[in-house]
Structures are given as structure tokens and as C-alpha cells.
N, C-alpha and C positions, 0 to 999 in steps of 0.2 A: 311507404305510407300511401294509401290510395287517395283518389280525389275526394271520395266520400268522407274519409277520416279527416282530411285537411279542412273540408267545408264544415264538418261537425265541430272541429276544434275552433275554427274561426267564429262560428255562430255561438258556441258556448262562451267564448271570451266576450263577444259583443253583448250577449245577454247578461253576463256578469257585470260588465261595465254599466249597462243600462240600469240594472237593478241597484247597483251602488249609487249611481247618479240620482235615481229616484229616491232612494233612502236619504241621500244628502239633502235633496230639495225638501223632503218632508221634515228633516231635522231643522233646516234653516227656517222653514215656515213655523215650526213649533217654537223656535227661539224668538221669532218675530211676535208670535202671539203672547209669549210670556212677557216680553218687554212692553208690548202694548197694554196688557193688563196691569203691569207694574205702574206705567205712566198714568193710566186712567185712575187707579186708586190714589196715586200720589197727588194728582191735580184735584181729585174729589176731596182729599184731606185738606189741601191748601184752600180750596173754596169754602169748605166748612169752617176752617180756621178764620178766614177773612170775614165771612158773613155772620157767623154765630159764635165764634170762638170766645169773644169777650163776655157773652151772656151765659155761657155754659158754667155749670158748677164744677168744682174740682173733681169730684167723683166721676162725672160724665166725661171730662177730658181724659182722666186716667184710663177709663174703660175704653174710650175711643182710640187712644194712643196705643194701648196694649193690643187691641184687635188689629189696628193698623200695622204695628210692628210684626205681629205674628204672620199676618197675611203677606207682607212684603218680604220677610225672611223666607217664607215658604216659596214665594215666587223666585227669589234668588237661588234657592236650592234647585228648583226646577230648571232655572237658567243654567246653572253649573252642570247638572246632570245631562241636559240636552247638549251643552257645549262639549262635554266629555264624549258623548256619543258621536257628535259631529267630528271631533278630532280623531276618534277611532275609525270612523268611516272614511275620512279623508286619507288617513294612513293606509287603509286597505285599498282605496282607489289608487293611491300613489304606487302601491305594490303591483297593481294590475297594469298600470300605465308605465311603459318603459321609457317615456320621453324624459328629458331633463328639465322641462319647463313646468311652471306651476308655482303655487305658493311655497314659501320657505317652510320647513317642518315646524318651526316654532310659532308660526302665525296664528293658528287657532287658539293656542294658549295665551298669546299676547292679546288677542281680541277679547277673550273671555276675561282675563285679568283686568284689562283696562275698562271694560264695560261694567264689571262688578264694582270697581273703585268709583266710577262715575255714578252708578245707581245708588251706592251707599252714601255718597256725598249728597245726592239729591234727597235721600231719605232723611239724613240728619239735618239738612237745610230746611226741610218742611217741618220737622219737629221744632227746630229753632224758631221758625216763623210762627207756629202755634204759640210757643212760649212768649214771643215778642208781642203778639196780639193780646195774650192773657195778662202780661205784665209790662205795660208800656212804660217807657222811661219818662220821668217828670221833666218838663222843660224848664 
């Protein structure tokens, strides 16, 4: 193998790693954006429940809650698809990197699963909050 071929092979591997790292950072950024949108809509729903929830009609609450649920489930699907892409990219990066260090192979799935569970808990807690505002317990 000539010096040129060795250098070409080294640079192609570097460019592959750099491309995969850039893709990974883009996916992490997209995940952060999805979580940020999710939390923004969640707190907007909680604020609406707190300030005007008791004065809304039943039909208005139902429409608001249905739109809220559709939007949040769509964002959860975006989160899952981006997490799957991130896990795939990390697997490809791991194949390019021959070192034994890094995240365990199950870590992206564990992070995805735990974040989905936490976001779903926040979703149902916010709906319960709206229900509590609309139907206060008598003292």
C-alpha cells in the first residue's frame, strides 16, 4: 500500500467519523427541540387550566384537551423516531470506532424509554390538573 493510499484511507475514515458525529449532534438537537416543544405546550395547558379552566364550558375543555393530546402524542412520536435514528447512528459510530470505551449499547433505548415514561406521566398529570380545577373537591 502506498503512502497516498494510506493517507486516503485515514482521511476517508476521519470524514466518516466527522459526518456521523455531525449527524449525531443534529439528532440530539432535534430531540432537544421536540422535548422543548412538548414542555412548552404542557405548561401552556397547565397555565390555561389554572387561569381559565374553571370558567370554560365542557365543550371547550374537551376540544382543548383533544387538541392537546393529539399534539403531545405527535411530539412523542417525533421523539421516538429521532431517538431511533440516534440509536442507529450511535451504533454506526460504534462500528467505526474500534475502541472499547463509550456508552453501553442499551443506553439510547434506556434513555428513550425513561424519557417517554416521564413525559407521559407529565401529560396525564396535566390532564388531572385540569380535571381538578374543573371539579374541585368540596371541603
